[in-house]
MARKEBA-636475 format. One line per 5 residues: number of its first residue (from 1); their letters; for each residue x, y, z of C-alpha. Coordinates in Angstrom, 3 decimals. Layout:
<sites>
NUM	a	X Y Z ~ ... .
</sites>
This chain:
<sites>
1	msrny	44.217 125.074 97.075 ~ 45.264 128.683 96.365 ~ 43.715 130.985 93.821 ~ 47.008 131.291 91.942 ~ 47.130 127.515 91.510 .
6	irnlf	43.620 127.441 90.103 ~ 44.437 130.353 87.799 ~ 47.581 128.607 86.519 ~ 45.599 125.406 86.024 ~ 43.170 127.155 83.703 .
11	lmddn	46.061 128.726 81.749 ~ 47.801 125.389 81.170 ~ 47.673 123.630 77.839 ~ 45.690 120.424 77.366 ~ 48.621 118.034 77.855 .
16	sknqv	49.665 119.704 81.106 ~ 46.081 119.640 82.390 ~ 45.816 115.944 81.602 ~ 49.032 115.149 83.452 ~ 48.033 117.212 86.484 .
21	aaaml	44.560 115.681 86.601 ~ 45.927 112.142 86.291 ~ 48.422 112.813 89.101 ~ 45.661 114.232 91.291 ~ 43.433 111.214 90.668 .
26	atmac	46.256 108.798 91.470 ~ 47.100 110.710 94.669 ~ 43.459 110.714 95.736 ~ 43.239 106.968 95.087 ~ 46.309 106.317 97.236 .
31	eeeqe	44.951 108.470 100.049 ~ 41.614 106.653 99.927 ~ 43.408 103.295 100.033 ~ 45.432 104.440 103.067 ~ 42.343 105.654 104.923 .
36	eavrr	40.457 102.455 104.104 ~ 43.396 100.310 105.214 ~ 43.707 102.206 108.505 ~ 39.979 101.837 109.103 ~ 40.132 98.086 108.422 .
41	nktsr	43.106 97.665 110.747 ~ 41.284 99.449 113.549 ~ 38.217 97.231 113.257 ~ 39.912 93.929 112.419 ~ 41.204 91.446 114.969 .
46	hrgsi	44.205 90.567 112.778 ~ 46.043 93.879 112.417 ~ 49.317 92.510 111.110 ~ 52.760 92.793 112.660 ~ 52.504 96.604 113.043 .
51	sghav	49.361 98.090 114.555 ~ 47.777 100.696 112.306 ~ 50.036 99.835 109.362 ~ 48.298 100.715 106.080 ~ 48.716 98.335 103.150 .
56	iqrhr	48.504 100.146 99.811 ~ 47.180 98.076 96.935 ~ 49.307 99.261 94.047 ~ 47.048 97.777 91.368 ~ 44.403 100.351 92.323 .
61	vqevs	46.730 103.123 91.115 ~ 46.991 101.384 87.742 ~ 43.182 101.061 87.566 ~ 42.773 104.781 88.275 ~ 45.349 105.529 85.593 .
66	nesss	43.408 103.440 83.041 ~ 40.140 105.151 83.938 ~ 41.823 108.556 83.640 ~ 43.209 107.719 80.191 ~ 39.735 106.696 79.009 .
71	lfriq	38.258 109.911 80.386 ~ 40.859 112.084 78.673 ~ 40.404 110.129 75.471 ~ 36.698 110.961 75.555 ~ 37.457 114.576 76.450 .
76	savea	39.849 115.123 73.544 ~ 37.512 113.415 71.073 ~ 34.484 115.428 72.198 ~ 36.451 118.685 72.067 ~ 37.567 117.921 68.518 .
81	ynpyf	34.028 117.018 67.446 ~ 32.109 119.905 69.027 ~ 33.674 123.360 69.645 ~ 31.085 123.921 72.385 ~ 33.372 122.044 74.810 .
86	vqkrd	36.482 124.095 73.979 ~ 37.307 126.623 76.686 ~ 36.987 130.192 75.421 ~ 37.099 133.784 76.641 ~ 34.107 136.075 76.430 .
91	aagvv	34.080 139.662 75.169 ~ 35.326 140.903 78.545 ~ 38.273 138.512 78.473 ~ 36.917 136.270 81.234 ~ 37.795 132.602 80.867 .
96	glssi	34.686 130.448 80.366 ~ 33.917 126.941 81.484 ~ 36.432 124.250 80.588 ~ 35.611 120.963 78.936 ~ 36.533 119.181 82.176 .
101	qkita	33.831 121.108 84.042 ~ 31.164 120.428 81.439 ~ 32.029 116.757 81.002 ~ 32.257 116.240 84.769 ~ 28.775 117.718 85.195 .
106	vlrml	27.461 115.458 82.431 ~ 29.064 112.333 83.892 ~ 27.613 113.105 87.322 ~ 24.143 113.316 85.800 ~ 24.655 110.085 83.851 .
111	tygvl	26.268 108.001 86.591 ~ 24.386 109.293 89.640 ~ 21.113 110.217 87.948 ~ 21.041 113.598 89.687 ~ 19.150 116.634 88.468 .
116	adsve	20.874 119.299 86.429 ~ 20.601 121.940 89.139 ~ 22.322 119.682 91.694 ~ 25.726 120.092 89.994 ~ 25.597 123.884 90.247 .
121	dyiri	27.326 124.134 93.629 ~ 29.822 121.328 93.001 ~ 30.912 122.143 89.444 ~ 30.001 125.853 89.391 ~ 27.903 125.394 86.282 .
126	gesta	24.340 126.563 85.642 ~ 21.347 124.306 85.152 ~ 20.711 125.299 81.536 ~ 24.405 124.882 80.693 ~ 24.457 121.429 82.299 .
131	ieslk	21.425 120.310 80.285 ~ 22.884 121.687 77.046 ~ 26.219 120.008 77.805 ~ 24.437 116.687 78.389 ~ 22.612 116.847 75.060 .
136	rfvka	25.738 117.786 73.120 ~ 27.939 115.268 74.956 ~ 25.773 112.194 74.330 ~ 25.291 113.234 70.697 ~ 29.056 113.511 70.264 .
141	ivaif	29.683 110.135 71.944 ~ 27.215 108.428 69.608 ~ 28.681 110.087 66.509 ~ 32.322 109.392 67.414 ~ 32.367 105.944 68.994 .
146	sdeyl	29.370 104.089 67.513 ~ 31.382 102.487 64.712 ~ 33.879 101.065 67.196 ~ 31.779 100.146 70.225 ~ 28.466 99.271 68.570 .
151	rspnn	29.983 97.262 65.746 ~ 28.988 93.793 64.668 ~ 31.324 90.998 65.801 ~ 34.385 90.576 63.610 ~ 36.230 87.297 63.078 .
156	ndiar	38.287 87.596 66.272 ~ 35.198 88.451 68.296 ~ 33.303 85.499 66.858 ~ 36.215 83.173 67.622 ~ 36.251 84.306 71.236 .
161	llaig	32.456 84.097 71.600 ~ 32.303 80.612 70.092 ~ 35.159 79.403 72.293 ~ 33.445 80.718 75.427 ~ 30.135 79.199 74.341 .
166	esrgf	31.826 75.844 73.714 ~ 33.374 75.894 77.186 ~ 29.920 76.502 78.705 ~ 28.326 73.613 76.805 ~ 26.674 75.608 74.005 .
171	psmsg	28.690 75.389 70.764 ~ 28.250 78.415 68.461 ~ 26.270 80.403 71.027 ~ 26.731 84.112 70.296 ~ 25.020 85.589 73.364 .
176	svdcm	21.752 86.124 75.203 ~ 18.858 88.345 74.129 ~ 16.191 90.125 76.168 ~ 14.363 93.457 76.637 ~ 14.410 96.157 79.328 .
181	hwkwk	11.869 98.919 79.994 ~ 12.949 102.507 80.831 ~ 10.253 104.561 82.546 ~ 9.393 107.805 80.768 ~ 8.292 110.296 83.407 .
186	ncpia	7.654 113.201 81.029 ~ 5.838 111.230 78.351 ~ 3.154 113.427 76.728 ~ -0.329 112.699 78.053 ~ -1.623 111.904 74.563 .
191	whgmy	0.955 109.109 74.230 ~ 0.356 107.401 77.587 ~ -1.846 104.709 76.078 ~ 0.718 103.817 73.410 ~ 3.707 103.734 75.786 .
196	sghih	2.016 102.005 78.757 ~ 2.121 98.215 78.928 ~ 2.222 95.613 81.662 ~ 4.100 98.052 83.933 ~ 1.080 100.428 83.745 .
201	eptii	3.431 103.400 83.264 ~ 4.876 104.919 80.092 ~ 8.088 103.107 79.200 ~ 10.524 102.829 76.285 ~ 11.951 99.433 75.374 .
206	lkvvt	15.627 98.555 75.018 ~ 16.495 95.251 73.308 ~ 20.070 93.980 73.581 ~ 22.220 90.989 72.726 ~ 25.067 90.541 75.195 .
211	sydlw	27.861 88.039 75.704 ~ 29.371 86.491 78.827 ~ 31.742 89.430 79.406 ~ 28.711 91.819 79.319 ~ 29.693 93.418 76.015 .
216	iwhaf	26.550 94.622 74.227 ~ 26.723 93.522 70.581 ~ 23.305 94.683 69.505 ~ 21.110 97.462 70.929 ~ 17.691 98.481 69.637 .
221	fglpg	15.964 101.292 71.534 ~ 12.911 103.475 71.085 ~ 9.806 101.293 70.740 ~ 6.809 102.007 73.008 ~ 6.305 99.963 76.157 .
226	slndi	2.947 98.561 75.046 ~ 4.774 96.103 72.768 ~ 5.995 92.716 73.929 ~ 9.274 90.975 73.091 ~ 7.858 89.380 69.940 .
231	nvler	6.686 92.718 68.521 ~ 10.067 94.254 69.286 ~ 11.835 91.325 67.603 ~ 9.808 91.788 64.408 ~ 10.835 95.465 64.239 .
236	stifn	14.486 95.126 65.249 ~ 17.458 94.714 62.933 ~ 19.053 91.858 64.855 ~ 19.068 89.409 61.920 ~ 19.342 91.848 59.004 .
241	elaeg	22.979 91.095 58.249 ~ 22.334 87.365 58.464 ~ 19.358 87.538 56.101 ~ 21.251 89.771 53.647 ~ 24.277 87.478 53.570 .
246	rapsv	26.657 90.020 55.151 ~ 27.204 88.234 58.471 ~ 30.371 86.140 58.964 ~ 29.730 82.470 58.331 ~ 29.518 80.121 61.320 .
251	nysvn	29.869 76.387 60.742 ~ 29.812 73.916 63.604 ~ 28.813 70.369 64.468 ~ 26.773 69.121 67.443 ~ 26.098 65.437 68.066 .
256	gheyt	27.100 64.558 64.494 ~ 24.855 67.154 62.786 ~ 26.173 70.157 60.865 ~ 24.796 73.704 61.331 ~ 25.546 76.946 59.518 .
261	mgyhl	23.960 79.622 61.744 ~ 24.671 80.667 65.300 ~ 21.979 81.145 67.922 ~ 21.064 83.219 70.974 ~ 19.724 82.089 74.318 .
266	adgiy	16.230 83.444 75.002 ~ 13.341 83.053 77.405 ~ 10.058 81.319 76.705 ~ 8.181 84.226 75.053 ~ 10.328 84.197 71.920 .
271	lswst	9.252 82.389 68.790 ~ 10.537 78.930 67.922 ~ 13.200 80.021 65.436 ~ 16.410 78.196 64.664 ~ 18.353 81.231 65.964 .
276	fvkti	16.818 81.051 69.468 ~ 17.432 78.300 72.009 ~ 14.972 78.325 74.908 ~ 14.796 76.337 78.095 ~ 12.552 73.324 78.601 .
281	pcpqg	9.672 74.142 80.965 ~ 9.143 71.429 83.570 ~ 11.911 69.143 82.200 ~ 11.264 65.438 82.588 ~ 14.114 62.962 82.581 .
286	nkkkp	17.753 63.067 83.531 ~ 18.895 64.270 80.109 ~ 16.664 67.345 79.890 ~ 17.291 68.623 83.400 ~ 21.008 69.463 82.864 .
291	faaaq	20.113 71.226 79.601 ~ 17.405 73.349 81.246 ~ 19.697 74.269 84.140 ~ 22.595 75.161 81.837 ~ 20.403 77.250 79.511 .
296	esark	18.780 79.182 82.353 ~ 22.171 79.799 83.945 ~ 23.830 81.025 80.752 ~ 20.855 83.204 79.813 ~ 21.346 85.163 83.037 .
301	dvere	24.137 87.027 81.235 ~ 21.629 89.458 79.775 ~ 19.973 89.921 83.175 ~ 23.365 90.714 84.684 ~ 23.931 93.111 81.820 .
306	fgvlq	20.829 95.146 82.645 ~ 21.791 95.254 86.317 ~ 25.354 96.386 85.621 ~ 24.220 98.994 83.073 ~ 21.743 100.498 85.540 .
311	arfai	24.297 100.401 88.358 ~ 26.916 102.224 86.299 ~ 24.513 104.767 84.818 ~ 21.772 105.566 87.296 ~ 20.079 107.845 84.778 .
316	vrgpa	18.670 104.752 83.002 ~ 17.606 103.218 86.305 ~ 15.413 106.151 87.267 ~ 12.614 107.707 85.222 ~ 13.554 109.618 82.064 .
321	rfwdq	12.954 113.348 82.477 ~ 13.403 114.584 78.904 ~ 10.580 115.087 76.431 ~ 12.432 114.552 73.151 ~ 12.748 110.894 72.138 .
326	kvlkn	15.921 111.638 70.148 ~ 17.624 112.929 73.296 ~ 16.548 109.832 75.225 ~ 17.868 107.580 72.475 ~ 21.203 109.412 72.453 .
331	imtac	21.447 109.096 76.244 ~ 20.774 105.356 76.183 ~ 23.145 104.770 73.260 ~ 25.909 106.838 74.875 ~ 25.557 104.875 78.124 .
336	iimhn	25.846 101.604 76.186 ~ 28.942 102.849 74.356 ~ 30.661 103.946 77.575 ~ 29.632 100.655 79.181 ~ 31.408 98.787 76.377 .
341	mived	34.436 101.024 76.915 ~ 34.534 99.963 80.559 ~ 34.166 96.300 79.580 ~ 37.053 96.673 77.148 ~ 39.286 98.291 79.792 .
346	erdas	38.451 95.692 82.436 ~ 38.682 92.688 80.137 ~ 41.568 90.428 81.148 ~ 42.603 88.455 78.092 ~ 45.024 86.359 80.129 .
351	qidfi	42.108 84.624 81.849 ~ 40.854 83.231 78.536 ~ 43.121 80.773 76.787 ~ 41.402 79.322 73.746 ~ 42.673 78.078 70.399 .
356	ydaid	41.535 80.077 67.389 ~ 43.189 77.974 64.686 ~ 39.852 77.089 63.090 ~ 39.000 80.756 62.536 ~ 40.162 82.915 59.684 .
361	esstt	43.266 84.922 60.590 ~ 41.748 88.154 59.303 ~ 41.125 90.495 62.233 ~ 38.163 92.335 60.749 ~ 35.081 91.492 58.752 .
366	sishe	34.762 93.539 55.573 ~ 31.363 95.019 54.856 ~ 30.122 94.242 51.371 ~ 28.954 97.209 49.296 ~ 27.838 95.079 46.405 .
371	htpel	24.222 94.402 45.483 ~ 22.122 92.435 47.940 ~ 21.562 88.701 47.352 ~ 18.970 87.575 44.914 ~ 15.407 87.405 46.138 .
376	aqfmq	15.377 83.610 46.188 ~ 18.521 83.462 48.330 ~ 17.175 86.121 50.676 ~ 13.894 84.270 51.083 ~ 15.721 80.993 51.719 .
381	thydi	17.821 82.556 54.476 ~ 14.706 84.147 55.900 ~ 13.071 80.712 55.990 ~ 16.132 79.079 57.566 ~ 16.094 81.611 60.418 .
386	rnkns	12.468 80.748 61.198 ~ 12.773 77.001 60.595 ~ 11.192 75.242 63.557 ~ 12.391 71.804 62.472 ~ 16.013 72.953 62.631 .
391	lcqle	15.384 74.303 66.121 ~ 13.958 70.983 67.317 ~ 16.962 69.117 65.932 ~ 19.383 71.624 67.469 ~ 17.748 71.406 70.892 .
396	sdlve	17.858 67.604 70.777 ~ 21.542 67.669 69.851 ~ 22.311 70.182 72.616 ~ 20.474 68.007 75.146 ~ 22.626 65.028 74.145 .
401	hlwql	25.773 67.174 74.102 ~ 25.200 68.540 77.598 ~ 24.242 65.097 78.891 ~ 27.558 63.708 77.647 ~ 29.398 66.549 79.361 .
406	hegq	27.384 65.924 82.533 ~ 28.234 62.225 82.485 ~ 31.890 63.023 81.896 ~ 31.988 65.117 85.042 .
</sites>
């Protein structure tokens, strides 16, 4: 690549740069597909009618195009939010770093978990600039996209979640809940006792609620690792909207009994609330065994979620190297937001064919700005969430429901 080409690339406007970059990415994807196809043909016994013939998978070009559009969407939004990412000239007239360079360095640190000085040779960007770009980038992502990608489920989302839960044998199931620990390498020595728990190293806890498609609907991050799941639950805001009467209503029937609140699948440490359905330890009898197997299988969604999140963003798989808790929270939140972006791009709506006639046609759930419910109503909802009798009845109905489905198969 000649110097004149690079010089002209820097002098292009944003739209031209985006088109050139998208074309380059698509070309690189095609070349990689050709090389991979040639390699497979050389090692495979069945080489097709023409030896060495490369088969190009055209859908990969479309996938690269979608990923490029998401990247440029983030780039334009971050540039508009923070002038730090806008390419400028210094006092000597020398062109500075472009937003593509800074964002590329940041994404390499987030996705590969590499140190800031490791991008110096590849991106031609200094260590201090890479760290500053990372801090500003994750802060911008959180400020711009939180309302869209960390929102509460609207009516269409609830309809889809309930339909998927019904198909898996759990009517009105809204997802699975669990916690993950992120090691904090640079935790201050004075805080080691507060942030060290069963892992015997300083950690910070992330609590999420995720659905079958791995979309994270609720994320609560920042509590010290010495707490367990129950302590984190008491401090999280997972049921605030439900207790305040701002959550969309959910009405369903299981085994002839009516219910008005959804529930999450959880493991055995969680409290016996009507909003948590846990497995049956050591199930006895033919009816309880299918329920325990189905619950444990469906609850693995949140375990898959943690694995996919750490695989996509290696920075949260390795130890955290920053000292400021606000920076760590912005990094984790930004990774969750970009994870939801990927889930949205990869979601194939044609694979899910459910009927939403029972759900309100409104596409969004309006947030009430009126006064909160009366104290008596708030306390009643608070009691209903923690009602153990309702949980026992719900579990019995789900056992019967899954047994009927098991017999039908």
